[in-house]
PAZAPA-4460 file (N, C-alpha, C; in steps of 0.05 Angstrom, whole numbers, plus 32768, in hexadecimal, padded with zeros to 4 digits):
% residues 285
    n_x    n_y    n_z   ca_x   ca_y   ca_z    c_x    c_y    c_z   seq   type   mol
   8D67   93C3   8607   8D71   93CF   8620   8D59   93D1   8633     1      M     A
   8D5E   93C8   864B   8D49   93CA   8660   8D4B   93E6   866D     2      R     A
   8D35   93F5   866D   8D34   9410   8677   8D21   9411   868F     3      V     A
   8D2C   9419   86A6   8D1C   941D   86BE   8D1A   943B   86C3     4      L     A
   8D01   9445   86C5   8CFC   9461   86CD   8CF5   9460   86EA     5      V     A
   8D05   946D   86FB   8D00   946E   8718   8CF3   9488   871F     6      I     A
   8CDB   9487   872A   8CCD   949F   8731   8CBF   949B   874C     7      S     A
   8CB2   94B1   8755   8CA3   94AF   876E   8CA6   94C7   877F     8      G     A
   8C9A   94C6   8796   8C9A   94DC   87A9   8CB5   94E0   87B6     9      L     A
   8CBC   94F8   87BC   8CD5   94FE   87CA   8CD3   94F1   87E6    10      S     A
   8CE9   94E4   87ED   8CE9   94D6   8807   8CDE   94BA   8807    11      G     A
   8CD7   94B0   87EF   8CCA   9495   87EE   8CDD   947F   87E9    12      S     A
   8CF7   9485   87E4   8D0A   946F   87E1   8D18   946D   87C6    13      G     A
   8D15   9481   87B5   8D21   9480   879B   8D40   947E   879C    14      K     A
   8D4C   948D   87AE   8D69   948C   87B0   8D73   9470   87B7    15      S     A
   8D66   9463   87C9   8D6D   9448   87D1   8D6B   9435   87B9    16      T     A
   8D55   9438   87A9   8D51   9427   8792   8D68   942B   877E    17      A     A
   8D70   9444   8779   8D85   944A   8766   8D9F   943D   876F    18      V     A
   8DA5   943E   8789   8DBE   9431   8793   8DBE   9413   878E    19      R     A
   8DA6   9407   8792   8DA4   93EA   878C   8DA9   93E4   876F    20      V     A
   8D9D   93F4   875D   8DA0   93F0   8741   8DBD   93F5   8738    21      L     A
   8DCB   9409   8744   8DE7   940D   873D   8DF8   93F4   8745    22      E     A
   8DF2   93E8   875C   8E00   93D0   8765   8DFB   93B9   8752    23      D     A
   8DE4   93B9   8744   8DDE   93A4   8731   8DE8   93A9   8715    24      E     A
   8DF7   93BF   8712   8E04   93C5   86F9   8DF4   93D7   86E6    25      G     A
   8DDD   93E1   86EF   8DCD   93F3   86DD   8DDC   940E   86DA    26      F     A
   8DD9   941A   86C3   8DE3   9435   86BE   8DCE   9448   86C8    27      F     A
   8DD3   9457   86DD   8DBF   9467   86EB   8DC5   9485   86E8    28      C     A
   8DB0   9494   86E1   8DB2   94B1   86DF   8D9B   94BE   86EE    29      I     A
   8DA1   94D1   86FF   8D8D   94DE   870F   8D87   94FA   8704    30      D     A
   8D6D   9500   8704   8D63   951B   86FD   8D6B   9523   86E0    31      N     A
   8D68   9511   86CD   8D6E   9518   86B1   8D54   9521   86A4    32      L     A
   8D54   9537   8694   8D3C   953F   8686   8D32   9528   8674    33      P     A
   8D18   9523   8675   8D0C   950C   8667   8D11   950D   8649    34      V     A
   8D14   9525   863E   8D19   9528   8621   8D34   951B   8619    35      Q     A
   8D46   9518   862D   8D61   950C   8627   8D62   94EE   862B    36      L     A
   8D4C   94E2   8635   8D4B   94C6   863A   8D53   94B5   8622    37      F     A
   8D46   94BA   860A   8D4D   94A9   85F3   8D6A   94AB   85EB    38      P     A
   8D76   94C3   85ED   8D92   94C7   85E6   8DA4   94B7   85F8    39      T     A
   8DA0   94B9   8612   8DB0   94AA   8625   8DAE   948C   8621    40      I     A
   8D95   9483   861D   8D91   9466   8619   8DA0   945C   8601    41      I     A
   8D9F   946A   85EB   8DAC   9462   85D3   8DCB   9462   85D6    42      E     A
   8DD5   9476   85E5   8DF2   9478   85E9   8DFB   9460   85FA    43      L     A
   8DEC   9459   860F   8DF4   9442   861F   8DF1   9428   860F    44      V     A
   8DDC   9426   85FF   8DD7   940F   85EF   8DED   9409   85DB    45      N     A
   8DF9   941F   85D1   8E0E   941C   85BD   8E2A   9419   85C9    46      K     A
   8E2C   941D   85E3   8E46   941B   85F0   8E51   93FF   85F0    47      A     A
   8E6B   93FC   85F1   8E77   93E1   85F1   8E71   93D1   860B    48      Q     A
   8E6F   93E0   8621   8E6B   93D3   863B   8E4E   93CA   863E    49      E     A
   8E4B   93B0   8645   8E30   93A5   8649   8E25   93AC   8665    50      T     A
   8E0D   93B7   8666   8E00   93BC   867F   8DE4   93AF   867E    51      V     A
   8DD9   93A8   8695   8DBF   939B   8695   8DA8   93AE   868E    52      P     A
   8DAD   93C8   8690   8D98   93DB   8689   8D9F   93F7   8692    53      G     A
   8D8C   9409   868D   8D8F   9425   8695   8D79   942C   86A9    54      V     A
   8D80   943A   86BE   8D6D   9444   86D2   8D6D   9462   86D2    55      A     A
   8D57   946F   86CC   8D55   948C   86CA   8D41   9496   86DF    56      L     A
   8D4A   94A9   86EF   8D39   94B4   8704   8D2A   94CC   86F9    57      V     A
   8D10   94CC   86FD   8CFE   94E1   86F3   8CEB   94E8   8709    58      M     A
   8CEE   9501   8714   8CDC   9509   872A   8CD6   9526   8729    59      D     A
   8CCD   9531   873F   8CC3   954D   8740   8CD9   9561   873A    60      I     A
   8CF2   955A   873E   8D08   956D   8738   8D09   9575   871B    61      R     A
   8CFE   9563   870A   8CFE   956A   86ED   8CE2   9572   86E4    62      G     A
   8CD5   9582   86F4   8CB9   958A   86EF   8CB5   9597   86D4    63      R     A
   8CC9   95A6   86CB   8CC7   95B3   86B1   8CC7   959F   8699    64      D     A
   8CCF   9587   869F   8CD2   9573   868A   8CBD   955C   868C    65      F     A
   8CAA   955F   86A0   8C98   9549   86A4   8C83   9547   868E    66      L     A
   8C7D   955D   8680   8C69   955C   866B   8C74   954E   8652    67      K     A
   8C63   953E   8647   8C6B   9530   862E   8C7B   9517   8632    68      G     A
   8C7D   950D   864A   8C8E   94F5   864F   8C82   94DC   8641    69      F     A
   8C67   94DC   863E   8C5B   94C4   8631   8C66   94C1   8614    70      E     A
   8C6A   94D7   8606   8C75   94D5   85EB   8C92   94CB   85EB    71      K     A
   8CA1   94D4   85FF   8CBD   94CC   8601   8CBE   94AE   8607    72      I     A
   8CAD   94A5   861A   8CAD   9488   8620   8CA5   9477   8608    73      F     A
   8C92   9481   85F8   8C8A   9473   85E0   8CA1   9471   85CC    74      Q     A
   8CB0   9486   85CB   8CC7   9487   85B9   8CDC   9472   85C1    75      E     A
   8CE0   946F   85DC   8CF3   945B   85E6   8CE9   943F   85E0    76      I     A
   8CCF   943B   85E4   8CC2   9421   85DF   8CC4   941A   85C1    77      D     A
   8CBF   942E   85B0   8CC0   9429   8593   8CDC   9422   858A    78      D     A
   8CF0   942B   8599   8D0C   9424   8592   8D14   9408   859A    79      A     A
   8D01   93FA   85A7   8D06   93DE   85AE   8D0F   93D9   85CA    80      G     A
   8D0F   93EE   85DB   8D19   93EA   85F6   8D01   93E4   8608    81      H     A
   8D06   93D5   861D   8CF2   93CE   8631   8CF2   93E3   8647    82      T     A
   8CDD   93F2   864A   8CDC   9407   865E   8CC9   93FF   8675    83      I     A
   8CD3   9402   868E   8CC3   93FD   86A6   8CC3   9416   86B7    84      E     A
   8CAD   941C   86C3   8CAB   9433   86D5   8CA6   9429   86F1    85      I     A
   8CB9   942E   8703   8CB6   9426   871F   8CB1   943F   872F    86      I     A
   8C99   9440   873B   8C91   9458   8749   8C91   9452   8767    87      F     A
   8C9F   9463   8776   8CA1   9460   8793   8C8E   9474   87A1    88      F     A
   8C80   9469   87B5   8C6C   9479   87C3   8C6C   9473   87E1    89      D     A
   8C5F   9483   87F0   8C5C   947F   880D   8C45   9491   8816    90      A     A
   8C3B   948B   882E   8C25   949C   8838   8C2F   94B7   883F    91      T     A
   8C1E   94CB   883F   8C26   94E6   8847   8C32   94E7   8862    92      D     A
   8C26   94D8   8875   8C31   94D8   8891   8C4E   94CF   8892    93      E     A
   8C53   94B9   8883   8C6F   94AE   8883   8C82   94C2   8876    94      V     A
   8C7A   94CE   885F   8C8B   94E1   8851   8C91   94F9   8863    95      L     A
   8C7C   9503   8870   8C81   951A   8882   8C94   9513   8898    96      I     A
   8C92   94FB   88A3   8CA4   94F3   88B9   8CC1   94F1   88AE    97      R     A
   8CC4   94E6   8896   8CDF   94E3   888B   8CEC   94FE   8886    98      R     A
   8CDC   9511   887C   8CE7   952C   8878   8CEE   9539   8892    99      F     A
   8CDE   9534   88A7   8CE3   953F   88C1   8CFD   9534   88CC   100      S     A
   8D02   951A   88C8   8D1A   950D   88D3   8D33   9517   88C5   101      E     A
   8D31   951C   88AB   8D49   9525   889C   8D4C   9544   889B   102      T     A
   8D36   9552   88A3   8D36   9570   88A3   8D3B   957B   8887   103      R     A
   8D32   956D   8873   8D35   9576   8857   8D1D   9587   8850   104      R     A
   8D22   959A   883E   8D0C   95A9   8832   8D00   9599   881B   105      R     A
   8CE6   9599   8818   8CDA   958A   8803   8CE1   9597   87E8   106      H     A
   8CEB   9586   87D5   8CF4   9592   87BB   8CDE   959C   87A9   107      P     A
   8CC5   9595   87AE   8CB0   959D   879C   8CA9   95BB   879D   108      A     A
   8CAE   95C7   87B4   8CA6   95E3   87B8   8CBD   95F3   87C4   109      L     A
   8CC2   960A   87B9   8CD7   961B   87C5   8CCF   9625   87E0   110      E     A
   8CB6   962A   87E4   8CAC   9632   87FE   8C93   9622   8803   111      S     A
   8C8A   9621   881C   8C73   9611   8823   8C7B   95FA   8835   112      G     A
   8C66   95ED   8840   8C6B   95D7   8853   8C70   95BD   8844   113      S     A
   8C7A   95A9   8852   8C7E   958F   8847   8C64   9582   883E   114      V     A
   8C4E   9583   884D   8C35   9578   8843   8C2C   9585   8829   115      P     A
   8C30   959F   8826   8C29   95AC   880D   8C3A   95A2   87F6   116      E     A
   8C54   959E   87FB   8C66   9594   87E7   8C5E   9578   87DE   117      G     A
   8C56   9567   87F1   8C4E   954C   87EA   8C35   954C   87D9   118      I     A
   8C21   955D   87E0   8C08   955E   87D0   8C0E   9568   87B4   119      R     A
   8C1F   957C   87B1   8C26   9586   8797   8C35   9571   8786   120      Y     A
   8C47   9563   8793   8C57   954E   8786   8C45   9537   877C   121      E     A
   8C32   952F   878D   8C20   9519   8785   8C11   9521   876B   122      R     A
   8C08   953A   876B   8BF9   9543   8753   8C0A   9544   873A   123      D     A
   8C23   954D   873D   8C34   9550   8726   8C3D   9534   871B   124      Q     A
   8C3F   9521   872C   8C49   9506   8724   8C33   94F2   871F   125      L     A
   8C1A   94FB   8720   8C03   94E9   871E   8C03   94DA   8703   126      S     A
   8C0B   94E8   86EE   8C0C   94DB   86D4   8C20   94C5   86D2   127      G     A
   8C38   94C9   86DE   8C4C   94B4   86DF   8C43   949C   86F0   128      L     A
   8C35   94A2   8705   8C2C   948D   8717   8C17   947B   8708   129      R     A
   8C06   9487   86F8   8BF2   9478   86E9   8C00   9465   86D5   130      R     A
   8C16   946D   86CA   8C24   945D   86B6   8C37   9448   86C2   131      L     A
   8C3A   9449   86DD   8C4F   9439   86EA   8C4B   941B   86E5   132      A     A
   8C61   940D   86DF   8C61   93F0   86DD   8C5B   93E4   86F9   133      T     A
   8C67   93F0   870D   8C63   93E7   8728   8C65   93FF   873B   134      I     A
   8C54   93FF   874F   8C55   9414   8764   8C5E   9406   877E   135      V     A
   8C73   9410   878A   8C7E   9405   87A3   8C78   9418   87BA   136      I     A
   8C67   9410   87CC   8C61   9420   87E4   8C75   9419   87FA   137      D     A
   8C86   942D   8801   8C9B   9428   8814   8C94   9430   8831   138      T     A
   8C7B   9435   8836   8C72   9440   8850   8C7B   942D   8867   139      S     A
   8C78   9413   8863   8C7E   9400   8878   8C98   93F1   8873   140      E     A
   8CA9   93FA   8860   8CC1   93EB   885A   8CD9   93F9   8866   141      L     A
   8CEC   93E8   8871   8D05   93F3   8879   8D18   93F2   8861   142      N     A
   8D30   93FD   8863   8D42   93FF   884C   8D49   93E4   8841   143      V     A
   8D4C   93CF   8852   8D53   93B5   8849   8D3C   93A8   8839   144      H     A
   8D24   93AB   8843   8D0D   93A0   8835   8D09   93AE   881A   145      Q     A
   8D0E   93C8   8819   8D0C   93D7   8800   8D20   93CC   87EB   146      L     A
   8D39   93C8   87F4   8D4D   93BE   87E2   8D45   93A2   87D7   147      K     A
   8D3A   9392   87E9   8D31   9377   87E1   8D1B   9379   87CC   148      E     A
   8D09   938B   87D0   8CF2   938E   87BD   8CFC   9398   87A2   149      M     A
   8D0F   93AB   87A2   8D1A   93B5   8788   8D28   939E   877A   150      V     A
   8D39   938F   8788   8D47   9379   877C   8D34   9364   8771   151      L     A
   8D1E   935F   8780   8D0B   934B   8776   8CFE   9354   875C   152      A     A
   8CFA   936F   8759   8CEF   9379   8741   8D03   9377   872A   153      R     A
   8D1C   937D   872F   8D30   937E   871A   8D3A   9362   8712   154      V     A
   8D3E   9351   8726   8D4B   9337   8721   8D38   931F   8725   155      K     A
   8D20   9324   8730   8D0F   930D   8736   8D13   9305   8753   156      G     A
   8D00   92F6   875D   8D00   92EF   877A   8D19   92DF   8781   157      E     A
   8D23   92CD   8770   8D3A   92BD   8777   8D53   92CF   8779   158      A     A
   8D56   92E2   8766   8D6D   92F3   8767   8D6D   9305   877F   159      G     A
   8D56   930D   8788   8D55   931F   879F   8D5E   9313   87B9   160      A     A
   8D5C   92F9   87BA   8D63   92EC   87D4   8D7E   92DE   87D4   161      R     A
   8D8D   92DF   87BF   8DA7   92D2   87BE   8DBC   92E3   87CD   162      R     A
   8DCD   92D4   87DA   8DE3   92E1   87E8   8DFD   92D3   87E1   163      M     A
   8E12   92E2   87DD   8E2C   92D7   87D6   8E3D   92D3   87F0   164      T     A
   8E49   92BC   87F2   8E5A   92B6   8809   8E77   92B5   8801   165      I     A
   8E88   92C3   8810   8EA5   92C0   880C   8EAE   92AF   8824   166      H     A
   8EB7   9297   881E   8EC0   9284   8832   8EDF   9281   8830   167      L     A
   8EED   9288   8845   8F0A   9288   8843   8F17   927B   885C   168      Q     A
   8F2E   926E   8857   8F3E   9265   886D   8F54   9279   8872   169      S     A
   8F5F   9278   888B   8F75   928B   8892   8F84   927F   88A9   170      F     A
   8F9B   928A   88AE   8FAB   9282   88C5   8FAC   9298   88DA   171      G     A
   8FA6   9292   88F3   8FA8   92A6   8908   8FC4   92B2   890B   172      Y     A
   8FD8   92A3   8902   8FF3   92AC   8903   8FF6   92C6   88F3   173      R     A
   8FE5   92C9   88DE   8FE7   92E0   88CC   8FD1   92F4   88D0   174      Y     A
   8FC1   92F1   88E4   8FAC   9304   88EB   8F91   92FD   88DF   175      G     A
   8F7C   9306   88ED   8F61   9301   88E4   8F5A   9313   88CC   176      I     A
   8F4E   9309   88B7   8F46   9319   88A0   8F34   9330   88A8   177      P     A
   8F3A   9348   88A2   8F2B   935F   88AB   8F0F   9360   889F   178      L     A
   8F0B   9354   8887   8EF1   9356   887A   8EDD   9341   8885   179      E     A
   8EE5   9331   8899   8ED4   931B   88A2   8EBA   9325   88AF   180      S     A
   8EA4   9317   88A8   8E8B   931B   88B6   8E88   9306   88CD   181      D     A
   8E90   92EE   88C7   8E8F   92D8   88DB   8EAB   92CC   88DB   182      L     A
   8EB6   92C7   88F3   8ED0   92BA   88F7   8ECC   92A1   8908   183      V     A
   8ED7   928B   88FF   8ED6   9272   890E   8EF2   9267   8913   184      M     A
   8EF8   9262   892C   8F13   9258   8934   8F11   923A   8936   185      D     A
   8F21   922C   8925   8F21   920E   8926   8F3B   9203   8930   186      V     A
   8F4A   9212   8940   8F63   9209   894B   8F5F   91F4   8961   187      R     A
   8F46   91EE   8968   8F41   91D9   897C   8F42   91BD   8970   188      F     A
   8F43   91BC   8955   8F44   91A2   8948   8F60   9197   8947   189      L     A
   8F63   917C   8946   8F7E   9171   8943   8F8D   917C   892B   190      P     A
   8FA7   9181   892E   8FB6   9190   891A   8FC7   917D   8909   191      N     A
   8FC2   917B   88EE   8FD3   916B   88DD   8FF0   9174   88DB   192      P     A
   8FF5   918C   88E4   9010   9197   88E4   9024   9185   88F3   193      H     A
   9019   9177   8907   902B   9166   8918   902C   9149   890E   194      F     A
   9021   9144   88F6   9024   912A   88E9   9038   912D   88D3   195      V     A
   9050   9121   88D6   9066   9126   88C3   905F   9124   88A6   196      P     A
   9050   910F   889E   9049   910C   8882   9034   911F   8878   197      E     A
   9025   912C   888A   9011   913F   8882   901A   915D   8884   198      L     A
   902F   9161   8894   9038   917C   8899   903D   918D   887F   199      K     A
   904B   9181   886B   9051   9192   8853   9039   9195   8840   200      P     A
   9023   9188   8846   900C   9189   8834   8FF9   919F   883D   201      L     A
   8FE3   91A2   882E   8FCF   91B6   8836   8FB4   91A8   883A   202      S     A
   8FA0   91B8   8842   8F86   91AD   8847   8F78   91A5   882D   203      G     A
   8F84   91AA   8816   8F78   91A1   87FD   8F80   9184   87F7   204      L     A
   8F94   917A   8805   8F9D   915E   8802   8F89   914A   880E   205      D     A
   8F83   9135   8800   8F6F   9121   880B   8F78   9116   8826   206      P     A
   8F91   9112   882B   8F9B   9107   8844   8F96   911A   885B   207      G     A
   8F9B   9134   8856   8F96   9148   886B   8F79   914B   8870   208      V     A
   8F69   914C   885B   8F4C   914E   885E   8F41   9137   886E   209      R     A
   8F4A   911E   8869   8F40   9107   8878   8F48   9109   8895   210      S     A
   8F61   9112   889A   8F6A   9115   88B6   8F58   9128   88C5   211      F     A
   8F52   913F   88B8   8F42   9153   88C6   8F24   914B   88C8   212      V     A
   8F19   9142   88B2   8EFC   913E   88B1   8EF3   9124   88BF   213      L     A
   8F04   9111   88C2   8EFC   90F8   88CE   8EFC   90F9   88ED   214      E     A
   8F05   910F   88F8   8F05   9112   8916   8EE9   9117   891F   215      K     A
   8EE0   910A   8935   8EC5   910E   893F   8EBF   912B   8946   216      P     A
   8ED2   9139   8951   8ECD   9155   8958   8EC9   9166   893F   217      E     A
   8ED5   915F   8928   8ED0   916E   8910   8EB4   916A   8906   218      T     A
   8EAA   9151   8907   8E8F   914C   88FF   8E7B   915B   8910   219      A     A
   8E80   915C   892B   8E6E   916B   893D   8E6F   9189   8936   220      Q     A
   8E87   9193   8932   8E8A   91AF   892B   8E7B   91B6   8912   221      F     A
   8E7E   91A7   88FD   8E71   91AC   88E3   8E52   91AC   88E6   222      L     A
   8E48   9198   88F5   8E2B   9197   88F9   8E21   91AF   8907   223      A     A
   8E2F   91B8   891C   8E26   91CF   892B   8E29   91E9   891B   224      R     A
   8E40   91EC   890D   8E45   9205   88FE   8E32   9207   88E7   225      F     A
   8E2D   91F1   88D9   8E1A   91F2   88C2   8DFE   91F8   88CC   226      E     A
   8DF7   91EE   88E3   8DDD   91F5   88EF   8DDB   9213   88F5   227      G     A
   8DF1   921E   88FF   8DF2   923B   8905   8DEF   924B   88EB   228      L     A
   8DFD   9242   88D5   8DFA   9250   88BC   8DDE   924F   88B0   229      L     A
   8DD1   9238   88B4   8DB6   9235   88AA   8DA3   9249   88B8   230      E     A
   8DA9   924F   88D1   8D9A   9263   88E0   8DA1   9280   88D8   231      Y     A
   8DBB   9285   88D5   8DC5   92A0   88D1   8DC0   92AB   88B4   232      L     A
   8DC4   929A   88A0   8DC3   92A4   8885   8DA9   92B1   887D   233      L     A
   8D92   92A4   8883   8D78   92B1   887D   8D75   92CB   888C   234      P     A
   8D7F   92CD   88A5   8D7C   92E5   88B5   8D8D   92FC   88A8   235      A     A
   8DA5   92F5   889F   8DB5   930A   8892   8DA8   9313   8878   236      Y     A
   8D9C   9301   8869   8D8F   9308   8850   8D77   931A   8855   237      Q     A
   8D67   9315   886A   8D50   9326   8871   8D59   9342   8877   238      R     A
   8D71   9345   8882   8D7B   9360   8889   8D8A   936D   8871   239      E     A
   8D89   9360   885A   8D93   936C   8842   8DB0   9367   883C   240      G     A
   8DBD   9355   884B   8DDA   9350   8846   8DDC   933E   882E   241      K     A
   8DEC   9347   881A   8DEF   9339   8801   8E0A   932B   87FE   242      S     A
   8E1D   9331   8811   8E38   9326   880F   8E41   9320   882B   243      Y     A
   8E4A   9308   8830   8E52   92FF   884B   8E6D   92F2   8849   244      L     A
   8E80   92FB   885A   8E9B   92EF   885A   8E9D   92DE   8874   245      T     A
   8EA2   92C4   8870   8EA6   92B1   8886   8EC3   92A8   8886   246      I     A
   8ED1   92AC   889C   8EED   92A5   889D   8EF1   928F   88B1   247      S     A
   8EFF   9279   88A9   8F05   9262   88B9   8F23   9262   88BF   248      I     A
   8F2B   9263   88D8   8F47   9266   88DE   8F53   924F   88EF   249      G     A
   8F6B   9247   88E8   8F7B   9235   88F8   8F96   9243   88FD   250      C     A
   8FAA   9235   8907   8FC2   9243   890F   8FD1   924F   88F7   251      T     A
   8FD7   923E   88E3   8FE6   9248   88CC   8FD5   924C   88B3   252      G     A
   8FBC   9244   88B3   8FAB   9248   889C   8FB1   9235   8885   253      G     A
   8FBD   921E   888B   8FC6   920B   8876   8FB8   91F0   8876   254      R     A
   8FB0   91E6   888E   8FA5   91CB   8890   8F87   91CC   8897   255      H     A
   8F82   91CF   88B1   8F66   91CC   88BB   8F53   91DF   88AF   256      R     A
   8F59   91F9   88AE   8F46   920D   88A3   8F41   9208   8886   257      S     A
   8F55   9200   8877   8F52   91FB   885A   8F3F   91E3   8856   258      V     A
   8F44   91CD   8865   8F33   91B6   8862   8F16   91BC   8869   259      A     A
   8F12   91CC   887E   8EF6   91D2   8886   8EE9   91E5   8873   260      L     A
   8EF7   91F8   8868   8EEB   9209   8854   8EE2   91F9   883B   261      V     A
   8EF3   91E7   8832   8EEB   91D6   881C   8ED2   91C5   8822   262      E     A
   8ED0   91BC   883B   8EB9   91AC   8842   8EA0   91BE   8844   263      E     A
   8EA3   91D6   884F   8E8D   91E9   8851   8E83   91F2   8835   264      L     A
   8E95   91F2   8822   8E8D   91F9   8806   8E76   91E7   87FD   265      R     A
   8E77   91CE   8805   8E62   91BB   87FD   8E48   91C2   880A   266      R     A
   8E49   91CC   8823   8E30   91D5   8830   8E23   91EB   8821   267      F     A
   8E32   91FF   8818   8E26   9215   8809   8E1D   920C   87ED   268      F     A
   8E2B   91FA   87E1   8E23   91EF   87C7   8E08   91E1   87C9   269      D     A
   8E05   91D1   87DF   8DEB   91C3   87E3   8DD4   91D7   87E8   270      R     A
   8DDB   91ED   87F5   8DC6   9202   87FA   8DC2   9214   87E2   271      A     A
   8DD0   9210   87CC   8DCE   9220   87B4   8DD3   923E   87BA   272      D     A
   8DE9   9242   87CA   8DF1   925D   87D0   8E0C   9262   87C3   273      I     A
   8E0E   9279   87B4   8E27   927F   87A6   8E3E   9283   87BB   274      A     A
   8E54   9275   87B6   8E6A   9276   87C9   8E84   927A   87BB   275      V     A
   8E94   928C   87C5   8EB0   9290   87BB   8EC3   9286   87D1   276      K     A
   8ED5   9274   87C9   8EE8   9268   87DD   8F04   9272   87D8   277      V     A
   8F12   9278   87EE   8F2E   9280   87EB   8F3D   9276   8804   278      S     A
   8F57   9272   8801   8F68   9268   8817   8F7F   927D   881A   279      H     A
   8F7B   9290   882C   8F8D   92A7   882D   8FAA   92A0   8833   280      R     A
   8FAE   928D   8846   8FC9   9288   8850   8FD3   926C   884A   281      D     A
   8FC6   925E   8839   8FCD   9242   8834   8FEA   923E   882A   282      M     A
   8FF4   9251   881A   900F   924F   880E   9024   925D   881F   283      E     A
   901D   9268   8836   9031   9275   8847   903F   9261   8859   284      K     A
   9057   9268   8861   9065   9257   8874   906F   923E   8866   285      G     A
***
């Protein structure tokens, strides 16, 4: 079992990291006494459901349980589990500003100023910081960059940068899909609906595909749209977007949009981008 111990200064980004790990399927528990770590790990390890690992948050809120954690960690390691400590930090100035923006009281001290709380917290967590597998300084990171860094640590650099695309065809007759991030209207292309032998077929049929794709305006559209995607996808990824829905629409969602979605599937395959394809309205009408 892979065990991640998430620790660090209050306001340094631990909550964001936990949300990322939850999205990746980790079993996450916040503010659990360290003495219970081995029990929870074994329970999860013996469960029927497979998870990639356990993420346990350990910080100043559990100050009564901070002593003796080295022995607990050794016990977990002796049981055959891989334990990693990810410690989040930031400069005092940045932490003070973040507390000022959120108007939160520092959890380290019942009374006293935020700077005093930060100094006390640094002292109490110094032992954990020394043992950390990795220290992530979030002083200059926005939330998207922090998510990317956590993913890179958990899944490797390639995993951190992958984005899943949902590519779907639809018919304007039935409304624009509400979940769309990008919508492209291809009703300007010649319509196979008006060719008697093609009308009963769909965009999956080779004859319909040839009719649509062999038109000069289709070739120009694909070249321009694929160029736009080559520009947009890296920009979306830099901003932390992991899932993008692209909807291609024609009148009925049966011919042109279907043929173009199938052709665009090849573009994403060439780019080694995970793509899910669906044809919402192909069987309607």
